[in-house]
N, CA, C and O atoms as a DFTB+ gen file, in Angstrom:
656 C
 N C O
     1  1      27.442      49.882     -38.070
     2  2      26.445      49.230     -37.963
     3  2      26.971      48.054     -38.195
     4  3      27.859      47.778     -39.001
     5  1      26.055      46.937     -37.026
     6  2      26.341      45.448     -36.617
     7  2      26.601      44.798     -37.941
     8  3      25.661      44.775     -38.735
     9  1      27.596      44.337     -38.246
    10  2      27.818      43.404     -39.533
    11  2      26.310      41.832     -39.836
    12  3      25.738      41.488     -40.870
    13  1      26.205      41.359     -38.531
    14  2      24.949      40.557     -38.836
    15  2      23.935      40.755     -39.423
    16  3      23.212      40.108     -40.181
    17  1      23.949      41.968     -38.891
    18  2      22.256      42.701     -38.868
    19  2      22.508      42.925     -40.374
    20  3      21.669      42.361     -41.076
    21  1      23.498      43.640     -41.070
    22  2      23.675      44.475     -42.680
    23  2      22.987      42.815     -43.013
    24  3      21.786      42.905     -43.268
    25  1      23.446      41.560     -43.049
    26  2      24.038      40.178     -43.428
    27  2      22.528      40.063     -43.748
    28  3      22.055      39.834     -44.861
    29  1      21.914      40.238     -42.710
    30  2      20.699      39.326     -42.498
    31  2      20.348      40.185     -43.247
    32  3      20.450      39.593     -44.321
    33  1      19.889      41.487     -43.552
    34  2      19.477      42.546     -44.719
    35  2      19.626      41.964     -46.299
    36  3      18.694      41.845     -47.094
    37  1      20.797      41.690     -46.500
    38  2      21.236      41.448     -47.647
    39  2      20.948      39.866     -48.199
    40  3      20.837      39.270     -49.270
    41  1      20.917      39.672     -47.159
    42  2      20.105      37.907     -46.954
    43  2      18.436      37.601     -47.410
    44  3      17.935      36.673     -48.046
    45  1      17.902      38.709     -46.836
    46  2      17.043      38.866     -46.871
    47  2      16.348      39.378     -48.016
    48  3      15.145      39.178     -48.183
    49  1      16.983      39.956     -48.717
    50  2      16.548      40.611     -49.948
    51  2      16.587      39.369     -50.936
    52  3      15.695      38.626     -51.347
    53  1      17.605      39.410     -51.106
    54  2      18.081      37.827     -51.979
    55  2      17.376      37.067     -51.946
    56  3      16.823      36.772     -53.005
    57  1      16.959      36.222     -50.501
    58  2      16.205      35.032     -50.362
    59  2      14.778      35.544     -50.897
    60  3      14.132      35.038     -51.815
    61  1      14.483      36.496     -50.234
    62  2      12.710      36.401     -50.960
    63  2      12.655      36.749     -52.323
    64  3      11.856      36.199     -53.080
    65  1      13.744      37.953     -52.839
    66  2      13.840      37.248     -54.895
    67  2      13.733      36.286     -55.195
    68  3      12.970      35.828     -56.045
    69  1      14.931      35.473     -54.171
    70  2      15.175      33.856     -54.786
    71  2      13.888      33.013     -54.862
    72  3      13.554      32.211     -55.735
    73  1      13.193      33.416     -53.649
    74  2      11.579      32.269     -53.644
    75  2      10.289      33.129     -54.643
    76  3       9.442      32.731     -55.442
    77  1      10.667      34.444     -54.117
    78  2       9.296      35.430     -55.289
    79  2       9.785      34.639     -57.262
    80  3       8.873      34.351     -58.038
    81  1      10.822      34.512     -57.532
    82  2      11.384      33.735     -58.692
    83  2      10.650      32.248     -59.090
    84  3       9.824      31.942     -59.950
    85  1      11.215      31.639     -58.256
    86  2      10.931      30.199     -57.869
    87  2       9.065      29.927     -57.910
    88  3       8.589      28.901     -58.396
    89  1       8.151      31.117     -57.273
    90  2       6.891      30.954     -56.759
    91  2       6.362      31.712     -58.417
    92  3       5.285      31.377     -58.910
    93  1       7.206      32.643     -59.056
    94  2       6.485      33.366     -60.128
    95  2       6.403      31.830     -61.923
    96  3       5.723      31.534     -62.906
    97  1       7.608      31.449     -61.190
    98  2       7.507      30.374     -62.418
    99  2       6.468      29.017     -62.129
   100  3       6.423      28.189     -63.038
   101  1       6.055      28.891     -61.519
   102  2       5.082      27.775     -61.208
   103  2       3.853      28.278     -61.191
   104  3       3.528      28.639     -60.060
   105  1       2.891      28.472     -62.163
   106  2       1.297      28.565     -62.170
   107  2       0.313      28.209     -60.779
   108  3      -0.562      28.987     -60.400
   109  1       0.580      27.055     -60.178
   110  2       0.044      26.349     -59.907
   111  2      -0.222      27.594     -57.797
   112  3      -1.039      27.871     -56.919
   113  1       1.116      27.788     -58.215
   114  2       1.986      28.581     -56.839
   115  2       1.579      29.945     -56.784
   116  3       1.136      30.456     -55.756
   117  1       1.732      30.608     -57.979
   118  2       0.703      31.870     -58.402
   119  2      -0.567      31.997     -57.969
   120  3      -1.216      32.748     -57.242
   121  1      -0.650      31.498     -58.315
   122  2      -2.509      31.109     -57.441
   123  2      -2.767      30.624     -56.593
   124  3      -3.970      30.365     -56.565
   125  1      -1.992      30.172     -55.397
   126  2      -1.829      29.384     -54.237
   127  2      -2.758      30.384     -53.260
   128  3      -2.245      31.487     -53.446
   129  1      -3.621      30.519     -52.521
   130  2      -4.145      31.344     -51.799
   131  2      -2.991      32.025     -50.707
   132  3      -2.367      33.046     -50.417
   133  1      -3.314      30.210     -50.264
   134  2      -1.954      30.198     -48.934
   135  2      -0.978      30.807     -48.954
   136  3      -0.559      31.400     -47.960
   137  1      -0.241      30.804     -50.377
   138  2       1.029      31.294     -50.701
   139  2       0.521      32.740     -50.850
   140  3       1.072      33.459     -50.017
   141  1      -0.103      33.218     -51.415
   142  2      -0.510      34.734     -51.666
   143  2      -0.840      35.222     -50.503
   144  3      -0.400      36.371     -50.477
   145  1      -1.433      34.951     -49.420
   146  2      -1.289      35.645     -48.268
   147  2      -0.627      35.625     -47.076
   148  3      -0.611      36.393     -46.114
   149  1      -0.105      34.630     -47.318
   150  2       1.903      34.297     -46.603
   151  2       2.842      35.783     -47.113
   152  3       3.437      36.656     -46.481
   153  1       2.622      35.541     -48.456
   154  2       3.752      37.057     -49.301
   155  2       3.339      38.029     -48.752
   156  3       4.079      38.717     -48.048
   157  1       2.036      38.316     -48.950
   158  2       1.730      39.637     -48.558
   159  2       1.552      39.704     -46.487
   160  3       1.150      40.662     -45.826
   161  1       1.862      38.793     -46.147
   162  2       1.723      38.560     -44.458
   163  2       3.710      39.036     -44.132
   164  3       4.109      39.952     -43.412
   165  1       4.313      38.347     -44.699
   166  2       5.382      38.473     -44.992
   167  2       6.649      39.778     -44.976
   168  3       7.670      40.033     -44.338
   169  1       5.453      40.672     -46.658
   170  2       5.873      41.912     -46.284
   171  2       5.236      43.284     -45.526
   172  3       5.608      44.429     -45.271
   173  1       4.138      42.508     -45.344
   174  2       3.440      43.152     -44.288
   175  2       3.914      44.152     -43.268
   176  3       3.859      45.365     -43.070
   177  1       4.479      42.901     -42.631
   178  2       5.361      42.901     -41.068
   179  2       6.716      43.753     -41.414
   180  3       7.233      44.676     -40.784
   181  1       7.117      43.109     -42.657
   182  2       8.687      43.981     -42.747
   183  2       8.651      45.156     -43.042
   184  3       9.680      45.796     -43.261
   185  1       7.227      45.764     -43.114
   186  2       6.651      46.988     -43.523
   187  2       6.215      47.355     -42.073
   188  3       6.481      48.537     -41.853
   189  1       5.810      46.920     -41.333
   190  2       5.522      47.362     -40.261
   191  2       7.180      47.842     -39.555
   192  3       7.749      48.929     -39.461
   193  1       7.605      46.249     -39.098
   194  2       8.744      47.126     -38.572
   195  2       9.526      48.061     -39.246
   196  3       9.927      49.095     -38.712
   197  1       9.759      47.738     -40.402
   198  2      10.411      49.193     -41.106
   199  2       9.768      50.790     -40.186
   200  3      10.291      51.836     -39.802
   201  1       8.327      50.171     -40.151
   202  2       7.861      51.797     -40.206
   203  2       7.840      51.922     -37.690
   204  3       8.104      52.973     -37.107
   205  1       7.655      51.253     -37.313
   206  2       8.055      50.841     -36.049
   207  2       9.624      51.566     -36.186
   208  3       9.465      52.701     -35.737
   209  1      11.027      51.409     -36.597
   210  2      12.486      51.472     -36.398
   211  2      12.253      53.285     -36.853
   212  3      13.043      54.056     -36.308
   213  1      11.320      53.829     -37.705
   214  2      11.776      54.571     -38.737
   215  2      11.038      55.579     -37.690
   216  3      10.948      55.489     -36.466
   217  1      10.480      56.693     -38.695
   218  2      10.459      58.446     -37.932
   219  2       9.087      58.195     -37.229
   220  3       8.926      58.616     -36.083
   221  1       7.853      57.358     -38.036
   222  2       6.465      57.537     -37.792
   223  2       5.472      58.649     -38.113
   224  3       4.389      58.847     -37.562
   225  1       6.021      59.319     -39.079
   226  2       5.543      60.602     -38.954
   227  2       4.215      60.600     -39.727
   228  3       3.440      61.555     -39.673
   229  1       3.971      59.436     -40.485
   230  2       2.384      58.676     -40.853
   231  2       2.074      57.588     -39.816
   232  3       2.865      56.995     -39.083
   233  1       0.568      57.445     -39.933
   234  2      -0.201      56.129     -39.648
   235  2       0.225      55.104     -40.925
   236  3       0.018      55.147     -42.138
   237  1       0.784      54.352     -40.212
   238  2       1.183      52.437     -41.005
   239  2      -0.103      52.276     -41.621
   240  3      -1.218      52.166     -41.110
   241  1       0.393      52.284     -43.211
   242  2      -0.425      52.138     -44.274
   243  2      -1.643      50.562     -43.584
   244  3      -1.306      50.699     -42.408
   245  1      -2.156      49.958     -43.560
   246  2      -2.566      48.634     -43.665
   247  2      -3.680      48.767     -44.627
   248  3      -4.654      49.489     -44.840
   249  1      -2.832      47.309     -45.302
   250  2      -3.420      46.594     -46.194
   251  2      -3.829      45.088     -46.521
   252  3      -3.643      44.438     -45.492
   253  1      -4.181      44.496     -47.267
   254  2      -5.053      42.605     -47.799
   255  2      -4.453      42.504     -48.865
   256  3      -4.279      43.363     -49.729
   257  1      -4.054      41.232     -48.824
   258  2      -3.645      40.748     -49.871
   259  2      -4.756      40.643     -51.096
   260  3      -4.476      40.139     -52.184
   261  1      -6.187      41.245     -50.733
   262  2      -7.211      41.597     -51.724
   263  2      -6.819      42.951     -52.566
   264  3      -7.405      43.414     -53.545
   265  1      -5.609      43.467     -51.866
   266  2      -5.501      44.930     -52.064
   267  2      -4.783      45.473     -53.186
   268  3      -4.578      46.646     -53.500
   269  1      -4.345      44.078     -53.888
   270  2      -3.207      43.584     -54.507
   271  2      -4.159      43.347     -56.323
   272  3      -4.976      42.455     -56.098
   273  1      -4.257      43.637     -57.321
   274  2      -4.695      43.157     -58.641
   275  2      -4.373      41.938     -58.815
   276  3      -5.155      41.024     -59.077
   277  1      -3.447      41.878     -58.707
   278  2      -2.564      40.980     -59.162
   279  2      -0.879      40.262     -58.518
   280  3      -0.162      40.607     -57.579
   281  1      -0.809      39.620     -59.116
   282  2       0.599      38.430     -58.434
   283  2       1.545      39.895     -58.334
   284  3       1.855      40.486     -57.300
   285  1       1.942      40.323     -59.964
   286  2       2.873      41.240     -60.113
   287  2       2.869      42.219     -59.279
   288  3       3.944      42.202     -58.678
   289  1       1.835      43.549     -58.734
   290  2       1.519      44.238     -58.151
   291  2       1.884      43.706     -57.075
   292  3       2.921      44.271     -56.725
   293  1       1.527      42.741     -56.190
   294  2       1.900      42.600     -54.785
   295  2       3.923      42.064     -54.664
   296  3       4.517      42.140     -53.589
   297  1       4.520      41.646     -55.782
   298  2       5.635      41.645     -56.123
   299  2       6.136      42.929     -56.186
   300  3       7.136      43.237     -55.537
   301  1       5.522      43.757     -56.934
   302  2       6.053      45.155     -57.036
   303  2       6.294      46.083     -55.818
   304  3       7.182      46.936     -55.779
   305  1       5.348      45.806     -54.764
   306  2       4.977      46.428     -53.627
   307  2       5.986      45.360     -52.756
   308  3       6.786      46.045     -52.118
   309  1       6.176      44.095     -52.554
   310  2       7.619      43.392     -51.653
   311  2       8.487      44.166     -52.064
   312  3       8.876      44.877     -51.138
   313  1       8.970      44.372     -52.980
   314  2      10.047      44.658     -53.948
   315  2      10.825      46.183     -52.957
   316  3      11.920      46.394     -52.435
   317  1       9.422      47.029     -53.121
   318  2       9.979      48.447     -53.149
   319  2      10.036      49.112     -51.258
   320  3      10.193      50.146     -50.608
   321  1       9.744      47.435     -51.086
   322  2       9.885      47.402     -49.093
   323  2      11.482      46.775     -48.833
   324  3      12.001      46.727     -47.718
   325  1      12.073      46.355     -49.979
   326  2      13.509      46.091     -50.337
   327  2      14.666      47.301     -50.419
   328  3      15.727      47.469     -49.818
   329  1      13.889      48.136     -51.546
   330  2      14.337      48.980     -51.843
   331  2      14.319      50.250     -50.225
   332  3      15.290      50.912     -49.859
   333  1      13.243      50.240     -49.713
   334  2      13.299      51.247     -48.138
   335  2      14.457      50.985     -47.628
   336  3      15.518      51.608     -47.668
   337  1      13.976      49.393     -46.839
   338  2      14.857      49.086     -46.197
   339  2      16.455      49.294     -46.353
   340  3      17.107      49.690     -45.387
   341  1      17.045      49.024     -47.560
   342  2      18.252      49.405     -48.081
   343  2      18.644      50.734     -47.761
   344  3      19.857      50.910     -47.651
   345  1      17.901      51.700     -47.589
   346  2      18.317      52.906     -48.140
   347  2      18.356      53.562     -46.165
   348  3      18.903      54.516     -45.613
   349  1      17.628      52.636     -45.775
   350  2      17.682      53.123     -43.676
   351  2      18.648      52.548     -43.059
   352  3      19.317      53.044     -42.152
   353  1      18.829      50.767     -43.839
   354  2      19.929      50.347     -43.193
   355  2      21.091      51.322     -43.195
   356  3      21.656      51.727     -42.179
   357  1      21.518      51.801     -44.989
   358  2      22.707      52.745     -45.243
   359  2      22.879      53.984     -44.183
   360  3      23.914      54.608     -43.951
   361  1      21.756      54.144     -43.682
   362  2      21.819      55.538     -42.686
   363  2      21.862      55.161     -41.484
   364  3      22.959      55.433     -40.997
   365  1      20.943      54.490     -40.541
   366  2      21.093      54.334     -39.542
   367  2      22.315      54.068     -38.778
   368  3      22.989      53.054     -38.962
   369  1      22.581      54.911     -37.983
   370  2      23.542      54.370     -36.912
   371  2      23.948      53.666     -35.669
   372  3      22.940      53.530     -34.976
   373  1      24.863      53.224     -35.164
   374  2      25.199      52.631     -34.266
   375  2      24.333      52.988     -32.699
   376  3      23.828      52.236     -31.865
   377  1      24.461      54.628     -32.788
   378  2      23.300      54.848     -31.544
   379  2      21.498      54.262     -31.406
   380  3      20.706      53.730     -30.628
   381  1      21.619      54.800     -32.718
   382  2      19.732      54.490     -33.683
   383  2      19.411      52.854     -33.274
   384  3      18.339      52.332     -32.969
   385  1      20.473      52.398     -33.367
   386  2      20.257      50.864     -33.005
   387  2      20.020      50.175     -31.905
   388  3      19.335      49.152     -31.893
   389  1      20.609      50.721     -30.828
   390  2      20.850      50.573     -29.640
   391  2      19.372      51.506     -28.787
   392  3      19.023      51.166     -27.657
   393  1      18.896      52.277     -29.295
   394  2      18.168      52.982     -28.739
   395  2      16.419      52.011     -29.026
   396  3      16.199      51.272     -29.986
   397  1      15.133      52.424     -27.550
   398  2      14.481      51.429     -27.569
   399  2      13.104      52.185     -28.469
   400  3      12.858      53.371     -28.689
   401  1      12.247      50.697     -28.918
   402  2      11.418      51.395     -29.635
   403  2       9.942      50.942     -29.088
   404  3      10.047      49.745     -28.823
   405  1       8.937      51.279     -28.874
   406  2       7.617      50.801     -28.072
   407  2       7.145      49.774     -29.359
   408  3       7.139      50.241     -30.498
   409  1       6.787      48.485     -29.141
   410  2       5.956      48.281     -30.512
   411  2       4.759      47.901     -30.165
   412  3       4.416      46.930     -29.490
   413  1       3.741      49.248     -30.987
   414  2       2.672      49.016     -30.890
   415  2       1.982      47.278     -30.951
   416  3       0.950      47.443     -30.301
   417  1       1.987      46.658     -31.121
   418  2       1.516      44.959     -31.243
   419  2       1.582      44.182     -30.239
   420  3       0.778      43.261     -30.091
   421  1       2.897      44.524     -29.098
   422  2       3.310      43.696     -28.108
   423  2       2.202      43.610     -27.384
   424  3       1.278      44.405     -27.211
   425  1       2.522      41.999     -26.779
   426  2       1.108      41.871     -25.156
   427  2       1.274      42.479     -24.413
   428  3       2.384      42.745     -23.951
   429  1       0.088      42.960     -24.000
   430  2       0.321      43.932     -22.804
   431  2       0.819      43.319     -21.254
   432  3       0.749      44.020     -20.244
   433  1       1.235      42.167     -21.243
   434  2       1.999      41.428     -20.169
   435  2       3.324      41.274     -20.674
   436  3       3.420      40.404     -21.540
   437  1       4.077      41.709     -20.457
   438  2       5.527      42.031     -20.759
   439  2       5.698      42.960     -21.406
   440  3       4.772      43.738     -21.637
   441  1       7.173      43.181     -21.976
   442  2       8.210      44.233     -22.129
   443  2       7.379      44.403     -23.459
   444  3       6.956      43.440     -24.097
   445  1       7.127      46.126     -23.924
   446  2       6.296      46.170     -25.139
   447  2       7.787      47.359     -25.680
   448  3       7.445      48.458     -26.115
   449  1       8.893      47.129     -25.629
   450  2       9.862      47.619     -26.023
   451  2      10.656      46.714     -26.752
   452  3      10.192      45.588     -26.934
   453  1      11.874      47.020     -27.249
   454  2      12.511      46.350     -28.206
   455  2      13.658      47.618     -28.662
   456  3      13.346      48.807     -28.727
   457  1      15.003      47.079     -28.949
   458  2      15.636      47.907     -29.193
   459  2      15.581      47.849     -30.479
   460  3      15.405      46.733     -30.967
   461  1      15.711      48.988     -31.362
   462  2      15.557      48.722     -33.141
   463  2      16.359      47.518     -33.261
   464  3      15.833      46.504     -33.720
   465  1      17.687      47.517     -32.865
   466  2      18.511      45.997     -33.471
   467  2      17.168      44.964     -33.248
   468  3      16.622      44.228     -34.070
   469  1      16.882      45.184     -31.937
   470  2      16.600      43.303     -31.925
   471  2      14.532      43.901     -32.474
   472  3      13.594      43.178     -32.139
   473  1      14.380      44.752     -32.989
   474  2      13.166      44.959     -33.822
   475  2      13.918      44.513     -35.397
   476  3      13.223      43.652     -35.938
   477  1      14.753      44.770     -35.965
   478  2      15.534      44.768     -37.063
   479  2      15.869      42.924     -37.325
   480  3      15.887      42.302     -38.387
   481  1      16.139      42.357     -35.690
   482  2      16.163      41.059     -35.845
   483  2      15.399      40.330     -35.922
   484  3      15.593      39.598     -36.893
   485  1      14.404      40.061     -35.288
   486  2      12.818      40.206     -35.579
   487  2      12.648      39.714     -36.793
   488  3      12.693      38.589     -37.290
   489  1      12.425      40.877     -37.199
   490  2      11.448      40.880     -38.763
   491  2      13.149      40.258     -39.781
   492  3      13.151      40.222     -41.012
   493  1      13.821      40.037     -39.323
   494  2      14.628      39.110     -40.305
   495  2      13.823      38.203     -40.221
   496  3      13.169      37.798     -41.182
   497  1      13.704      37.449     -38.298
   498  2      13.588      36.142     -38.701
   499  2      12.339      35.388     -38.913
   500  3      12.115      34.197     -39.130
   501  1      11.472      36.601     -38.768
   502  2      10.159      36.221     -39.407
   503  2       9.992      36.418     -40.466
   504  3       8.792      36.227     -40.660
   505  1      10.377      36.650     -41.189
   506  2      10.363      36.693     -42.809
   507  2      11.118      35.802     -43.474
   508  3      11.120      35.911     -44.701
   509  1      12.123      34.467     -42.707
   510  2      12.810      33.699     -42.787
   511  2      12.044      32.473     -42.849
   512  3      12.134      31.585     -43.697
   513  1      11.196      32.543     -41.730
   514  2      10.305      31.382     -40.901
   515  2       9.157      31.133     -42.193
   516  3       8.886      30.093     -42.794
   517  1       8.574      32.611     -42.364
   518  2       7.347      32.557     -43.874
   519  2       7.972      31.678     -44.896
   520  3       7.698      30.517     -45.199
   521  1       9.173      32.760     -45.513
   522  2       9.781      31.895     -46.002
   523  2      10.158      30.368     -47.012
   524  3      10.251      30.002     -48.184
   525  1      10.301      29.755     -45.316
   526  2      10.212      28.242     -45.523
   527  2       8.918      27.461     -45.817
   528  3       8.535      26.680     -46.688
   529  1       8.322      28.127     -44.495
   530  2       6.382      27.958     -45.211
   531  2       5.981      27.816     -46.599
   532  3       5.274      26.960     -47.132
   533  1       6.486      28.673     -47.001
   534  2       6.225      28.825     -48.762
   535  2       6.770      28.454     -49.717
   536  3       6.356      28.465     -50.876
   537  1       7.945      28.019     -49.230
   538  2       9.428      26.891     -50.103
   539  2       8.957      25.738     -49.925
   540  3       9.419      24.920     -50.720
   541  1       7.719      25.061     -48.708
   542  2       7.286      24.226     -48.614
   543  2       5.898      23.640     -49.145
   544  3       5.441      22.500     -49.062
   545  1       5.402      24.756     -49.695
   546  2       3.902      24.488     -50.215
   547  2       4.327      24.890     -51.922
   548  3       3.390      24.933     -52.719
   549  1       5.143      25.053     -52.214
   550  2       5.993      25.417     -52.939
   551  2       5.810      23.530     -54.124
   552  3       5.022      22.961     -54.879
   553  1       7.281      23.341     -53.433
   554  2       7.213      22.059     -53.034
   555  2       5.964      21.016     -53.074
   556  3       6.127      19.957     -53.680
   557  1       4.682      21.301     -52.421
   558  2       3.467      20.191     -52.531
   559  2       2.565      20.728     -53.750
   560  3       1.467      20.354     -54.163
   561  1       3.231      21.505     -54.073
   562  2       2.386      21.693     -55.626
   563  2       3.026      21.768     -56.541
   564  3       2.850      22.493     -57.520
   565  1       4.145      20.762     -56.269
   566  2       5.064      20.464     -57.290
   567  2       6.077      21.213     -57.935
   568  3       6.844      20.801     -58.804
   569  1       6.017      22.386     -57.425
   570  2       7.134      23.123     -57.629
   571  2       9.031      23.060     -57.324
   572  3       9.626      22.031     -57.004
   573  1       9.381      23.793     -57.433
   574  2      11.317      23.634     -57.063
   575  2      11.766      24.614     -55.948
   576  3      12.991      24.736     -55.919
   577  1      11.243      25.186     -55.224
   578  2      11.881      25.713     -53.907
   579  2      13.063      26.147     -53.940
   580  3      13.764      25.194     -53.600
   581  1      13.947      27.364     -54.230
   582  2      15.238      27.828     -54.040
   583  2      15.883      27.157     -52.589
   584  3      15.216      26.887     -51.589
   585  1      17.253      26.979     -52.742
   586  2      17.421      26.344     -50.808
   587  2      18.439      27.546     -50.393
   588  3      19.644      27.454     -50.159
   589  1      17.330      29.081     -50.361
   590  2      17.722      29.689     -49.464
   591  2      18.271      30.254     -48.774
   592  3      18.568      31.449     -48.791
   593  1      18.640      28.915     -47.554
   594  2      19.846      29.264     -46.203
   595  2      20.284      30.242     -46.448
   596  3      20.257      30.651     -47.609
   597  1      20.933      31.080     -45.275
   598  2      21.834      32.155     -45.038
   599  2      23.090      31.409     -45.349
   600  3      23.715      31.933     -46.271
   601  1      23.453      30.701     -45.016
   602  2      25.269      29.807     -45.362
   603  2      25.181      29.789     -46.964
   604  3      26.138      29.820     -47.738
   605  1      23.837      29.733     -47.283
   606  2      24.360      29.895     -49.426
   607  2      24.818      30.808     -49.804
   608  3      25.725      30.816     -50.636
   609  1      24.127      32.166     -49.109
   610  2      24.382      33.396     -49.438
   611  2      25.724      33.622     -49.465
   612  3      26.527      34.188     -50.206
   613  1      25.735      32.980     -48.380
   614  2      27.118      33.524     -47.840
   615  2      28.651      32.567     -49.229
   616  3      29.692      32.989     -49.732
   617  1      28.138      31.646     -49.274
   618  2      28.972      30.683     -49.992
   619  2      29.573      31.022     -51.223
   620  3      30.738      30.852     -51.582
   621  1      28.522      31.578     -51.879
   622  2      27.762      31.744     -53.177
   623  2      28.375      33.488     -52.721
   624  3      28.110      34.180     -53.704
   625  1      29.007      34.304     -51.715
   626  2      29.044      35.169     -51.955
   627  2      28.589      36.712     -52.191
   628  3      28.901      37.540     -53.046
   629  1      27.997      36.734     -51.428
   630  2      26.317      37.502     -50.760
   631  2      26.105      38.684     -51.836
   632  3      26.326      39.881     -52.016
   633  1      25.356      37.204     -52.607
   634  2      24.825      37.621     -54.039
   635  2      23.786      38.627     -53.965
   636  3      22.986      38.529     -53.034
   637  1      23.651      39.684     -54.885
   638  2      22.518      40.391     -54.411
   639  2      21.305      40.283     -55.063
   640  3      21.172      39.699     -56.139
   641  1      20.286      40.904     -54.360
   642  2      18.593      40.398     -55.268
   643  2      18.741      40.689     -56.373
   644  3      19.390      41.666     -56.747
   645  1      17.949      39.596     -57.361
   646  2      17.602      39.388     -58.400
   647  2      16.419      39.279     -58.725
   648  3      16.113      38.087     -58.757
   649  1      15.181      40.265     -59.113
   650  2      14.185      40.179     -59.255
   651  2      13.298      39.348     -59.934
   652  3      12.373      38.648     -59.524
   653  1      14.071      39.701     -61.850
   654  2      13.466      38.962     -62.350
   655  2      14.420      38.161     -63.175
   656  3      14.006      37.230     -63.867
C-alpha cells in the first residue's frame, strides 16, 4: 500500500474530526447554512469516490443536506464514511490501486478514467480544500478553527480521529 496514500486517509479522518469538533463547539457555526452545506458536500464527495473505487453493487445513494434532521445526524453520516474507507484502505491491494476506474461525472472532453490511487488522492485533496473553507467560515463567525495541516498530524504522532 502506498504509504503517502495511507497517510492522507489517516490525516483525513483526524482533520475531519478536529474540524467537526470545533464547529460543534460554536453554536453559530452549527447553524450556519454555508458550513452545513459544505460539510454535506465534503462527505458526499468522499462517499462518491469510495463508491467509484469500490464494487458498485448498488446505485450511488444521492443525498442533500436537508435529508439530515440535525447536525448530529450529519456528523454520524460523516463518521460512518471514515469507518467504511478505513476498511477499504486496509484491504485494497497494490494491483487494485493501479487499476483504472471510470469517473461518471468526468467532463466529456478529456480522460474519463483515473487509477484508484488517483481517485483516492483527489478525494483527499478535495476534502482538504473544503475543510479550509469551513475553517475560514468558522473564524468569520467568531469560532476558533483547529490547525489541521498534514505536517501537524505528522508532528503530533499521526493521531487517530477523535470525534467526541
